[in-house]
N, CA, C and O atoms as CSV, one atom per row, in Angstrom:
chain,resi,resn,atom,element,x,y,z
A,1,MET,N,N,-62.810,125.268,-65.508
A,1,MET,CA,C,-61.405,125.563,-65.646
A,1,MET,C,C,-61.201,126.457,-66.865
A,1,MET,O,O,-61.753,126.198,-67.935
A,2,LYS,N,N,-60.420,127.489,-66.698
A,2,LYS,CA,C,-60.176,128.441,-67.764
A,2,LYS,C,C,-59.019,127.948,-68.636
A,2,LYS,O,O,-57.974,127.553,-68.120
A,3,ARG,N,N,-59.204,127.971,-69.918
A,3,ARG,CA,C,-58.178,127.529,-70.844
A,3,ARG,C,C,-57.392,128.746,-71.331
A,3,ARG,O,O,-57.971,129.738,-71.773
A,4,GLU,N,N,-56.065,128.653,-71.243
A,4,GLU,CA,C,-55.231,129.763,-71.702
A,4,GLU,C,C,-54.911,129.596,-73.179
A,4,GLU,O,O,-54.698,128.485,-73.663
A,5,LYS,N,N,-54.880,130.718,-73.885
A,5,LYS,CA,C,-54.487,130.687,-75.285
A,5,LYS,C,C,-52.979,130.520,-75.376
A,5,LYS,O,O,-52.230,131.120,-74.605
A,6,LYS,N,N,-52.546,129.711,-76.313
A,6,LYS,CA,C,-51.113,129.552,-76.522
A,6,LYS,C,C,-50.601,130.724,-77.345
A,6,LYS,O,O,-51.219,131.132,-78.328
A,7,ASN,N,N,-49.485,131.242,-76.934
A,7,ASN,CA,C,-48.848,132.328,-77.661
A,7,ASN,C,C,-47.887,131.707,-78.663
A,7,ASN,O,O,-46.875,131.127,-78.268
A,8,LYS,N,N,-48.183,131.817,-79.938
A,8,LYS,CA,C,-47.348,131.202,-80.962
A,8,LYS,C,C,-46.155,132.062,-81.342
A,8,LYS,O,O,-45.331,131.650,-82.159
A,9,GLU,N,N,-46.052,133.240,-80.768
A,9,GLU,CA,C,-44.928,134.104,-81.093
A,9,GLU,C,C,-43.631,133.631,-80.469
A,9,GLU,O,O,-42.555,133.931,-80.986
A,10,ASP,N,N,-43.707,132.894,-79.363
A,10,ASP,CA,C,-42.484,132.537,-78.652
A,10,ASP,C,C,-42.058,131.085,-78.857
A,10,ASP,O,O,-41.200,130.585,-78.129
A,11,VAL,N,N,-42.644,130.410,-79.830
A,11,VAL,CA,C,-42.249,129.035,-80.148
A,11,VAL,C,C,-42.143,128.879,-81.660
A,11,VAL,O,O,-42.738,129.644,-82.418
A,12,CYS,N,N,-41.379,127.879,-82.086
A,12,CYS,CA,C,-41.298,127.580,-83.520
A,12,CYS,C,C,-42.654,127.051,-83.979
A,12,CYS,O,O,-43.288,126.247,-83.297
A,13,GLU,N,N,-43.071,127.507,-85.117
A,13,GLU,CA,C,-44.345,127.042,-85.655
A,13,GLU,C,C,-44.161,125.862,-86.595
A,13,GLU,O,O,-45.131,125.209,-86.980
A,14,ILE,N,N,-42.911,125.590,-86.963
A,14,ILE,CA,C,-42.590,124.419,-87.780
A,14,ILE,C,C,-41.369,123.742,-87.169
A,14,ILE,O,O,-40.607,124.373,-86.437
A,15,LEU,N,N,-41.184,122.469,-87.466
A,15,LEU,CA,C,-40.020,121.735,-86.980
A,15,LEU,C,C,-38.842,122.040,-87.895
A,15,LEU,O,O,-38.883,121.743,-89.089
A,16,CYS,N,N,-37.796,122.630,-87.336
A,16,CYS,CA,C,-36.628,123.006,-88.137
A,16,CYS,C,C,-35.367,122.847,-87.287
A,16,CYS,O,O,-34.939,123.802,-86.638
A,17,ILE,N,N,-34.776,121.671,-87.282
A,17,ILE,CA,C,-33.608,121.387,-86.456
A,17,ILE,C,C,-32.349,121.682,-87.257
A,17,ILE,O,O,-32.163,121.169,-88.360
A,18,ASN,N,N,-31.488,122.519,-86.683
A,18,ASN,CA,C,-30.208,122.842,-87.308
A,18,ASN,C,C,-29.164,121.913,-86.690
A,18,ASN,O,O,-28.660,122.173,-85.597
A,19,ASP,N,N,-28.847,120.836,-87.392
A,19,ASP,CA,C,-27.942,119.811,-86.859
A,19,ASP,C,C,-26.580,120.370,-86.489
A,19,ASP,O,O,-25.994,119.946,-85.493
A,20,ARG,N,N,-26.064,121.307,-87.266
A,20,ARG,CA,C,-24.752,121.886,-86.979
A,20,ARG,C,C,-24.776,122.643,-85.652
A,20,ARG,O,O,-23.871,122.485,-84.833
A,21,LYS,N,N,-25.799,123.459,-85.437
A,21,LYS,CA,C,-25.904,124.221,-84.190
A,21,LYS,C,C,-26.123,123.303,-82.987
A,21,LYS,O,O,-25.551,123.520,-81.918
A,22,VAL,N,N,-26.950,122.283,-83.170
A,22,VAL,CA,C,-27.203,121.339,-82.078
A,22,VAL,C,C,-25.916,120.610,-81.709
A,22,VAL,O,O,-25.613,120.446,-80.527
A,23,ALA,N,N,-25.158,120.172,-82.712
A,23,ALA,CA,C,-23.896,119.460,-82.460
A,23,ALA,C,C,-22.888,120.363,-81.760
A,23,ALA,O,O,-22.196,119.927,-80.840
A,24,ALA,N,N,-22.801,121.626,-82.193
A,24,ALA,CA,C,-21.863,122.572,-81.571
A,24,ALA,C,C,-22.262,122.848,-80.121
A,24,ALA,O,O,-21.405,122.899,-79.239
A,25,ALA,N,N,-23.546,123.023,-79.878
A,25,ALA,CA,C,-24.020,123.274,-78.512
A,25,ALA,C,C,-23.780,122.051,-77.631
A,25,ALA,O,O,-23.391,122.187,-76.471
A,26,ARG,N,N,-24.008,120.859,-78.178
A,26,ARG,CA,C,-23.784,119.625,-77.416
A,26,ARG,C,C,-22.306,119.487,-77.046
A,26,ARG,O,O,-21.975,119.089,-75.929
A,27,LYS,N,N,-21.427,119.816,-77.985
A,27,LYS,CA,C,-19.982,119.713,-77.742
A,27,LYS,C,C,-19.539,120.711,-76.667
A,27,LYS,O,O,-18.675,120.400,-75.847
A,28,ALA,N,N,-20.123,121.893,-76.674
A,28,ALA,CA,C,-19.746,122.941,-75.713
A,28,ALA,C,C,-20.383,122.736,-74.341
A,28,ALA,O,O,-19.898,123.285,-73.351
A,29,MET,N,N,-21.449,121.963,-74.266
A,29,MET,CA,C,-22.174,121.795,-73.009
A,29,MET,C,C,-21.340,121.007,-72.002
A,29,MET,O,O,-20.701,120.010,-72.337
A,30,LYS,N,N,-21.365,121.479,-70.776
A,30,LYS,CA,C,-20.655,120.803,-69.688
A,30,LYS,C,C,-21.382,119.507,-69.319
A,30,LYS,O,O,-22.531,119.293,-69.703
A,31,SER,N,N,-20.696,118.660,-68.575
A,31,SER,CA,C,-21.277,117.379,-68.160
A,31,SER,C,C,-22.470,117.607,-67.235
A,31,SER,O,O,-22.599,118.659,-66.608
A,32,ASP,N,N,-23.331,116.607,-67.165
A,32,ASP,CA,C,-24.482,116.689,-66.262
A,32,ASP,C,C,-24.033,116.913,-64.824
A,32,ASP,O,O,-24.642,117.702,-64.100
A,33,ALA,N,N,-22.973,116.225,-64.404
A,33,ALA,CA,C,-22.486,116.367,-63.023
A,33,ALA,C,C,-22.082,117.808,-62.736
A,33,ALA,O,O,-22.397,118.345,-61.674
A,34,THR,N,N,-21.388,118.432,-63.679
A,34,THR,CA,C,-20.960,119.821,-63.510
A,34,THR,C,C,-22.164,120.754,-63.455
A,34,THR,O,O,-22.217,121.649,-62.612
A,35,LEU,N,N,-23.120,120.551,-64.340
A,35,LEU,CA,C,-24.304,121.416,-64.376
A,35,LEU,C,C,-25.188,121.221,-63.146
A,35,LEU,O,O,-25.794,122.180,-62.667
A,36,PHE,N,N,-25.270,119.999,-62.631
A,36,PHE,CA,C,-26.031,119.765,-61.401
A,36,PHE,C,C,-25.376,120.467,-60.221
A,36,PHE,O,O,-26.064,121.018,-59.361
A,37,LYS,N,N,-24.031,120.449,-60.177
A,37,LYS,CA,C,-23.329,121.133,-59.084
A,37,LYS,C,C,-23.552,122.646,-59.181
A,37,LYS,O,O,-23.769,123.312,-58.169
A,38,LEU,N,N,-23.498,123.178,-60.400
A,38,LEU,CA,C,-23.754,124.606,-60.595
A,38,LEU,C,C,-25.176,124.961,-60.163
A,38,LEU,O,O,-25.394,125.970,-59.492
A,39,ALA,N,N,-26.135,124.131,-60.548
A,39,ALA,CA,C,-27.530,124.374,-60.154
A,39,ALA,C,C,-27.676,124.336,-58.634
A,39,ALA,O,O,-28.438,125.115,-58.062
A,40,ALA,N,N,-26.949,123.435,-57.984
A,40,ALA,CA,C,-27.005,123.345,-56.517
A,40,ALA,C,C,-26.459,124.616,-55.874
A,40,ALA,O,O,-26.991,125.082,-54.866
A,41,ILE,N,N,-25.400,125.178,-56.453
A,41,ILE,CA,C,-24.842,126.430,-55.932
A,41,ILE,C,C,-25.871,127.550,-56.064
A,41,ILE,O,O,-26.092,128.308,-55.120
A,42,PHE,N,N,-26.494,127.653,-57.227
A,42,PHE,CA,C,-27.503,128.700,-57.411
A,42,PHE,C,C,-28.707,128.474,-56.489
A,42,PHE,O,O,-29.311,129.437,-56.017
A,43,LYS,N,N,-29.053,127.226,-56.234
A,43,LYS,CA,C,-30.149,126.936,-55.307
A,43,LYS,C,C,-29.799,127.432,-53.907
A,43,LYS,O,O,-30.631,128.037,-53.231
A,44,VAL,N,N,-28.570,127.175,-53.477
A,44,VAL,CA,C,-28.122,127.638,-52.157
A,44,VAL,C,C,-28.142,129.162,-52.107
A,44,VAL,O,O,-28.553,129.745,-51.103
A,45,LEU,N,N,-27.705,129.805,-53.176
A,45,LEU,CA,C,-27.691,131.268,-53.217
A,45,LEU,C,C,-29.093,131.853,-53.372
A,45,LEU,O,O,-29.274,133.062,-53.222
A,46,GLY,N,N,-30.085,131.017,-53.669
A,46,GLY,CA,C,-31.458,131.478,-53.831
A,46,GLY,C,C,-32.153,131.827,-52.527
A,46,GLY,O,O,-33.254,132.377,-52.541
A,47,ASP,N,N,-31.530,131.516,-51.405
A,47,ASP,CA,C,-32.107,131.849,-50.105
A,47,ASP,C,C,-31.678,133.263,-49.715
A,47,ASP,O,O,-30.480,133.546,-49.694
A,48,PRO,N,N,-32.624,134.163,-49.403
A,48,PRO,CA,C,-32.270,135.553,-49.087
A,48,PRO,C,C,-31.301,135.707,-47.914
A,48,PRO,O,O,-30.428,136.574,-47.951
A,49,THR,N,N,-31.439,134.894,-46.888
A,49,THR,CA,C,-30.524,135.003,-45.744
A,49,THR,C,C,-29.105,134.640,-46.155
A,49,THR,O,O,-28.151,135.320,-45.777
A,50,ARG,N,N,-28.967,133.571,-46.926
A,50,ARG,CA,C,-27.623,133.176,-47.371
A,50,ARG,C,C,-27.031,134.218,-48.313
A,50,ARG,O,O,-25.828,134.475,-48.285
A,51,THR,N,N,-27.881,134.817,-49.149
A,51,THR,CA,C,-27.393,135.873,-50.040
A,51,THR,C,C,-26.932,137.082,-49.231
A,51,THR,O,O,-25.929,137.708,-49.575
A,52,LYS,N,N,-27.647,137.414,-48.166
A,52,LYS,CA,C,-27.222,138.513,-47.285
A,52,LYS,C,C,-25.877,138.196,-46.643
A,52,LYS,O,O,-25.013,139.068,-46.547
A,53,ILE,N,N,-25.698,136.960,-46.204
A,53,ILE,CA,C,-24.426,136.563,-45.590
A,53,ILE,C,C,-23.290,136.721,-46.591
A,53,ILE,O,O,-22.255,137.305,-46.272
A,54,ILE,N,N,-23.480,136.204,-47.794
A,54,ILE,CA,C,-22.443,136.321,-48.829
A,54,ILE,C,C,-22.166,137.786,-49.119
A,54,ILE,O,O,-21.008,138.186,-49.239
A,55,SER,N,N,-23.214,138.589,-49.233
A,55,SER,CA,C,-23.056,140.016,-49.499
A,55,SER,C,C,-22.250,140.695,-48.398
A,55,SER,O,O,-21.381,141.520,-48.680
A,56,ALA,N,N,-22.533,140.353,-47.153
A,56,ALA,CA,C,-21.794,140.934,-46.026
A,56,ALA,C,C,-20.327,140.531,-46.067
A,56,ALA,O,O,-19.447,141.324,-45.733
A,57,LEU,N,N,-20.071,139.301,-46.476
A,57,LEU,CA,C,-18.694,138.808,-46.496
A,57,LEU,C,C,-17.897,139.298,-47.704
A,57,LEU,O,O,-16.697,139.042,-47.799
A,58,LEU,N,N,-18.554,139.996,-48.623
A,58,LEU,CA,C,-17.825,140.609,-49.743
A,58,LEU,C,C,-16.827,141.637,-49.227
A,58,LEU,O,O,-15.762,141.823,-49.816
A,59,GLN,N,N,-17.167,142.303,-48.133
A,59,GLN,CA,C,-16.343,143.387,-47.606
A,59,GLN,C,C,-15.156,142.865,-46.805
A,59,GLN,O,O,-14.010,143.237,-47.057
A,60,GLU,N,N,-15.448,141.996,-45.833
A,60,GLU,CA,C,-14.396,141.470,-44.962
A,60,GLU,C,C,-14.938,140.293,-44.176
A,60,GLU,O,O,-16.143,140.039,-44.167
A,61,GLU,N,N,-14.038,139.577,-43.516
A,61,GLU,CA,C,-14.483,138.454,-42.698
A,61,GLU,C,C,-15.271,138.968,-41.497
A,61,GLU,O,O,-15.000,140.047,-40.971
A,62,LEU,N,N,-16.242,138.176,-41.080
A,62,LEU,CA,C,-17.083,138.534,-39.937
A,62,LEU,C,C,-17.305,137.293,-39.081
A,62,LEU,O,O,-17.310,136.169,-39.584
A,63,CYS,N,N,-17.487,137.511,-37.788
A,63,CYS,CA,C,-17.796,136.382,-36.907
A,63,CYS,C,C,-19.302,136.149,-36.908
A,63,CYS,O,O,-20.072,136.976,-37.396
A,64,VAL,N,N,-19.706,135.019,-36.358
A,64,VAL,CA,C,-21.120,134.655,-36.311
A,64,VAL,C,C,-21.930,135.722,-35.578
A,64,VAL,O,O,-23.042,136.050,-35.993
A,65,CYS,N,N,-21.383,136.262,-34.496
A,65,CYS,CA,C,-22.088,137.306,-33.723
A,65,CYS,C,C,-22.331,138.547,-34.583
A,65,CYS,O,O,-23.418,139.123,-34.561
A,66,ASP,N,N,-21.306,138.953,-35.344
A,66,ASP,CA,C,-21.439,140.117,-36.227
A,66,ASP,C,C,-22.523,139.874,-37.276
A,66,ASP,O,O,-23.371,140.733,-37.514
A,67,LEU,N,N,-22.485,138.693,-37.901
A,67,LEU,CA,C,-23.469,138.367,-38.934
A,67,LEU,C,C,-24.882,138.321,-38.357
A,67,LEU,O,O,-25.832,138.779,-38.991
A,68,SER,N,N,-25.014,137.772,-37.168
A,68,SER,CA,C,-26.314,137.697,-36.505
A,68,SER,C,C,-26.888,139.089,-36.264
A,68,SER,O,O,-28.066,139.336,-36.523
A,69,THR,N,N,-26.051,139.992,-35.767
A,69,THR,CA,C,-26.483,141.369,-35.510
A,69,THR,C,C,-26.818,142.082,-36.810
A,69,THR,O,O,-27.846,142.754,-36.902
A,70,LEU,N,N,-25.968,141.943,-37.805
A,70,LEU,CA,C,-26.154,142.611,-39.091
A,70,LEU,C,C,-27.447,142.173,-39.774
A,70,LEU,O,O,-28.200,143.005,-40.281
A,71,ILE,N,N,-27.700,140.876,-39.785
A,71,ILE,CA,C,-28.836,140.333,-40.523
A,71,ILE,C,C,-30.113,140.325,-39.686
A,71,ILE,O,O,-31.217,140.272,-40.228
A,72,GLY,N,N,-29.957,140.377,-38.369
A,72,GLY,CA,C,-31.120,140.450,-37.496
A,72,GLY,C,C,-31.784,139.111,-37.248
A,72,GLY,O,O,-33.010,139.021,-37.167
A,73,THR,N,N,-30.985,138.085,-37.129
A,73,THR,CA,C,-31.516,136.758,-36.824
A,73,THR,C,C,-30.620,136.090,-35.788
A,73,THR,O,O,-29.534,136.590,-35.495
A,74,SER,N,N,-31.054,134.990,-35.244
A,74,SER,CA,C,-30.318,134.351,-34.150
A,74,SER,C,C,-28.979,133.777,-34.617
A,74,SER,O,O,-28.787,133.467,-35.793
A,75,GLN,N,N,-28.069,133.646,-33.665
A,75,GLN,CA,C,-26.775,133.043,-33.972
A,75,GLN,C,C,-26.953,131.604,-34.441
A,75,GLN,O,O,-26.217,131.133,-35.308
A,76,SER,N,N,-27.919,130.914,-33.873
A,76,SER,CA,C,-28.195,129.536,-34.269
A,76,SER,C,C,-28.619,129.465,-35.739
A,76,SER,O,O,-28.154,128.605,-36.487
A,77,ALA,N,N,-29.503,130.374,-36.141
A,77,ALA,CA,C,-29.966,130.402,-37.533
A,77,ALA,C,C,-28.824,130.761,-38.476
A,77,ALA,O,O,-28.696,130.174,-39.550
A,78,ILE,N,N,-27.996,131.718,-38.079
A,78,ILE,CA,C,-26.842,132.108,-38.899
A,78,ILE,C,C,-25.871,130.941,-39.017
A,78,ILE,O,O,-25.363,130.661,-40.103
A,79,SER,N,N,-25.611,130.260,-37.904
A,79,SER,CA,C,-24.702,129.109,-37.922
A,79,SER,C,C,-25.203,128.027,-38.868
A,79,SER,O,O,-24.416,127.411,-39.587
A,80,HIS,N,N,-26.508,127.799,-38.867
A,80,HIS,CA,C,-27.088,126.806,-39.779
A,80,HIS,C,C,-26.851,127.211,-41.234
A,80,HIS,O,O,-26.428,126.394,-42.052
A,81,GLN,N,N,-27.126,128.475,-41.549
A,81,GLN,CA,C,-26.938,128.949,-42.924
A,81,GLN,C,C,-25.462,128.911,-43.324
A,81,GLN,O,O,-25.137,128.585,-44.466
A,82,LEU,N,N,-24.583,129.236,-42.404
A,82,LEU,CA,C,-23.146,129.174,-42.686
A,82,LEU,C,C,-22.708,127.733,-42.955
A,82,LEU,O,O,-21.844,127.496,-43.800
A,83,ARG,N,N,-23.291,126.786,-42.250
A,83,ARG,CA,C,-22.965,125.375,-42.474
A,83,ARG,C,C,-23.368,124.959,-43.890
A,83,ARG,O,O,-22.627,124.248,-44.569
A,84,VAL,N,N,-24.543,125.405,-44.327
A,84,VAL,CA,C,-24.997,125.115,-45.691
A,84,VAL,C,C,-24.015,125.711,-46.700
A,84,VAL,O,O,-23.620,125.044,-47.655
A,85,LEU,N,N,-23.625,126.960,-46.486
A,85,LEU,CA,C,-22.675,127.623,-47.387
A,85,LEU,C,C,-21.311,126.937,-47.358
A,85,LEU,O,O,-20.661,126.792,-48.393
A,86,ARG,N,N,-20.887,126.524,-46.187
A,86,ARG,CA,C,-19.593,125.853,-46.046
A,86,ARG,C,C,-19.608,124.490,-46.750
A,86,ARG,O,O,-18.621,124.105,-47.377
A,87,ASN,N,N,-20.719,123.769,-46.646
A,87,ASN,CA,C,-20.831,122.463,-47.302
A,87,ASN,C,C,-20.756,122.563,-48.818
A,87,ASN,O,O,-20.406,121.594,-49.491
A,88,MET,N,N,-21.083,123.726,-49.354
A,88,MET,CA,C,-20.989,123.954,-50.801
A,88,MET,C,C,-19.676,124.640,-51.180
A,88,MET,O,O,-19.497,125.041,-52.330
A,89,ASP,N,N,-18.765,124.775,-50.228
A,89,ASP,CA,C,-17.466,125.428,-50.452
A,89,ASP,C,C,-17.608,126.887,-50.879
A,89,ASP,O,O,-16.810,127.387,-51.672
A,90,LEU,N,N,-18.619,127.561,-50.355
A,90,LEU,CA,C,-18.816,128.973,-50.673
A,90,LEU,C,C,-18.187,129.879,-49.624
A,90,LEU,O,O,-17.761,130.990,-49.939
A,91,VAL,N,N,-18.126,129.414,-48.386
A,91,VAL,CA,C,-17.461,130.166,-47.324
A,91,VAL,C,C,-16.513,129.233,-46.576
A,91,VAL,O,O,-16.625,128.009,-46.646
A,92,LYS,N,N,-15.588,129.845,-45.867
A,92,LYS,CA,C,-14.661,129.097,-45.010
A,92,LYS,C,C,-14.578,129.834,-43.683
A,92,LYS,O,O,-15.020,130.977,-43.569
A,93,TYR,N,N,-14.014,129.180,-42.691
A,93,TYR,CA,C,-13.896,129.838,-41.394
A,93,TYR,C,C,-12.530,129.569,-40.796
A,93,TYR,O,O,-11.820,128.638,-41.175
A,94,ARG,N,N,-12.197,130.418,-39.851
A,94,ARG,CA,C,-10.988,130.232,-39.054
A,94,ARG,C,C,-11.352,130.567,-37.619
A,94,ARG,O,O,-12.189,131.430,-37.355
A,95,LYS,N,N,-10.717,129.877,-36.713
A,95,LYS,CA,C,-10.963,130.119,-35.290
A,95,LYS,C,C,-9.856,131.003,-34.739
A,95,LYS,O,O,-8.677,130.818,-35.043
A,96,ASP,N,N,-10.255,131.953,-33.932
A,96,ASP,CA,C,-9.320,132.797,-33.188
A,96,ASP,C,C,-9.772,132.708,-31.736
A,96,ASP,O,O,-10.642,133.457,-31.293
A,97,GLY,N,N,-9.170,131.785,-31.011
A,97,GLY,CA,C,-9.638,131.523,-29.652
A,97,GLY,C,C,-11.006,130.881,-29.708
A,97,GLY,O,O,-11.170,129.799,-30.272
A,98,ARG,N,N,-11.991,131.548,-29.123
A,98,ARG,CA,C,-13.351,131.007,-29.095
A,98,ARG,C,C,-14.259,131.651,-30.140
A,98,ARG,O,O,-15.469,131.421,-30.136
A,99,ILE,N,N,-13.689,132.445,-31.022
A,99,ILE,CA,C,-14.476,133.152,-32.037
A,99,ILE,C,C,-14.213,132.537,-33.407
A,99,ILE,O,O,-13.064,132.298,-33.780
A,100,ALA,N,N,-15.297,132.281,-34.161
A,100,ALA,CA,C,-15.199,131.740,-35.519
A,100,ALA,C,C,-15.445,132.870,-36.513
A,100,ALA,O,O,-16.521,133.466,-36.537
A,101,TYR,N,N,-14.441,133.154,-37.328
A,101,TYR,CA,C,-14.551,134.179,-38.365
A,101,TYR,C,C,-14.806,133.511,-39.710
A,101,TYR,O,O,-14.149,132.533,-40.066
A,102,TYR,N,N,-15.764,134.047,-40.445
A,102,TYR,CA,C,-16.114,133.512,-41.759
A,102,TYR,C,C,-15.705,134.488,-42.850
A,102,TYR,O,O,-15.743,135.707,-42.677
A,103,SER,N,N,-15.312,133.909,-43.981
A,103,SER,CA,C,-14.978,134.702,-45.164
A,103,SER,C,C,-15.378,133.895,-46.396
A,103,SER,O,O,-15.686,132.706,-46.303
A,104,LEU,N,N,-15.368,134.555,-47.546
A,104,LEU,CA,C,-15.676,133.853,-48.788
A,104,LEU,C,C,-14.569,132.857,-49.081
A,104,LEU,O,O,-13.401,133.117,-48.794
A,105,ASP,N,N,-14.934,131.723,-49.649
A,105,ASP,CA,C,-13.959,130.668,-49.905
A,105,ASP,C,C,-12.970,131.059,-50.992
A,105,ASP,O,O,-11.790,130.721,-50.902
A,106,ASP,N,N,-13.436,131.771,-52.024
A,106,ASP,CA,C,-12.531,132.237,-53.080
A,106,ASP,C,C,-13.175,133.387,-53.850
A,106,ASP,O,O,-14.322,133.753,-53.595
A,107,ASP,N,N,-12.427,133.949,-54.789
A,107,ASP,CA,C,-12.909,135.108,-55.546
A,107,ASP,C,C,-14.073,134.775,-56.482
A,107,ASP,O,O,-14.816,135.672,-56.880
A,108,HIS,N,N,-14.241,133.496,-56.839
A,108,HIS,CA,C,-15.344,133.136,-57.729
A,108,HIS,C,C,-16.694,133.482,-57.107
A,108,HIS,O,O,-17.612,133.925,-57.797
A,109,ILE,N,N,-16.802,133.277,-55.817
A,109,ILE,CA,C,-18.061,133.551,-55.127
A,109,ILE,C,C,-18.377,135.041,-55.207
A,109,ILE,O,O,-19.517,135.433,-55.457
A,110,SER,N,N,-17.365,135.854,-54.992
A,110,SER,CA,C,-17.525,137.306,-55.101
A,110,SER,C,C,-17.966,137.686,-56.512
A,110,SER,O,O,-18.853,138.522,-56.686
A,111,SER,N,N,-17.349,137.074,-57.513
A,111,SER,CA,C,-17.687,137.372,-58.907
A,111,SER,C,C,-19.131,136.998,-59.229
A,111,SER,O,O,-19.835,137.739,-59.915
A,112,ILE,N,N,-19.567,135.835,-58.726
A,112,ILE,CA,C,-20.942,135.387,-58.976
A,112,ILE,C,C,-21.938,136.387,-58.394
A,112,ILE,O,O,-22.873,136.807,-59.075
A,113,LEU,N,N,-21.735,136.765,-57.137
A,113,LEU,CA,C,-22.671,137.682,-56.485
A,113,LEU,C,C,-22.608,139.067,-57.115
A,113,LEU,O,O,-23.643,139.701,-57.319
A,114,THR,N,N,-21.416,139.540,-57.424
A,114,THR,CA,C,-21.261,140.855,-58.043
A,114,THR,C,C,-21.950,140.893,-59.406
A,114,THR,O,O,-22.621,141.871,-59.733
A,115,ALA,N,N,-21.786,139.833,-60.202
A,115,ALA,CA,C,-22.445,139.773,-61.512
A,115,ALA,C,C,-23.964,139.741,-61.352
A,115,ALA,O,O,-24.684,140.390,-62.111
A,116,GLY,N,N,-24.448,138.992,-60.370
A,116,GLY,CA,C,-25.887,138.940,-60.118
A,116,GLY,C,C,-26.441,140.288,-59.705
A,116,GLY,O,O,-27.500,140.704,-60.175
A,117,LEU,N,N,-25.720,140.972,-58.821
A,117,LEU,CA,C,-26.158,142.301,-58.376
A,117,LEU,C,C,-26.164,143.294,-59.534
A,117,LEU,O,O,-27.076,144.112,-59.656
A,118,LYS,N,N,-25.151,143.217,-60.373
A,118,LYS,CA,C,-25.074,144.113,-61.531
A,118,LYS,C,C,-26.275,143.877,-62.450
A,118,LYS,O,O,-26.870,144.827,-62.958
A,119,HIS,N,N,-26.620,142.624,-62.657
A,119,HIS,CA,C,-27.764,142.285,-63.506
A,119,HIS,C,C,-29.067,142.832,-62.915
A,119,HIS,O,O,-29.897,143.383,-63.637
A,120,VAL,N,N,-29.238,142.678,-61.617
A,120,VAL,CA,C,-30.462,143.127,-60.942
A,120,VAL,C,C,-30.573,144.646,-60.940
A,120,VAL,O,O,-31.669,145.190,-61.078
A,121,GLU,N,N,-29.453,145.327,-60.785
A,121,GLU,CA,C,-29.467,146.784,-60.649
A,121,GLU,C,C,-29.493,147.524,-61.981
A,121,GLU,O,O,-29.637,148.746,-61.992
A,122,GLU,N,N,-29.360,146.827,-63.094
A,122,GLU,CA,C,-29.384,147.505,-64.406
A,122,GLU,C,C,-30.785,147.873,-64.810
A,122,GLU,O,O,-30.989,148.446,-65.880
């Protein structure tokens, strides 16, 4: 087994806890429940198909058939991914007769994806 050298440049070499900074960070930190929910949202967005769906819905609402054609996967697979997104309150749908149209649940979702894209494209 090959042993890797530890890089000491990216860690503290001595123990030096700044109690004031730790207390301020602790006070500003959100609850575990809130952070777990945020992590769950990012986990859901970590799937490329779901990210494509969200990206497509940035423009306008689309039906399952449209999303299936756009993304190049079955309607069944798209419906499954939409259910996952809907369960996390990221998308919503409305029925028009026998057609289900999906759209983003609110502007926060658009902001999250737009900020992520901006970060990736810089």
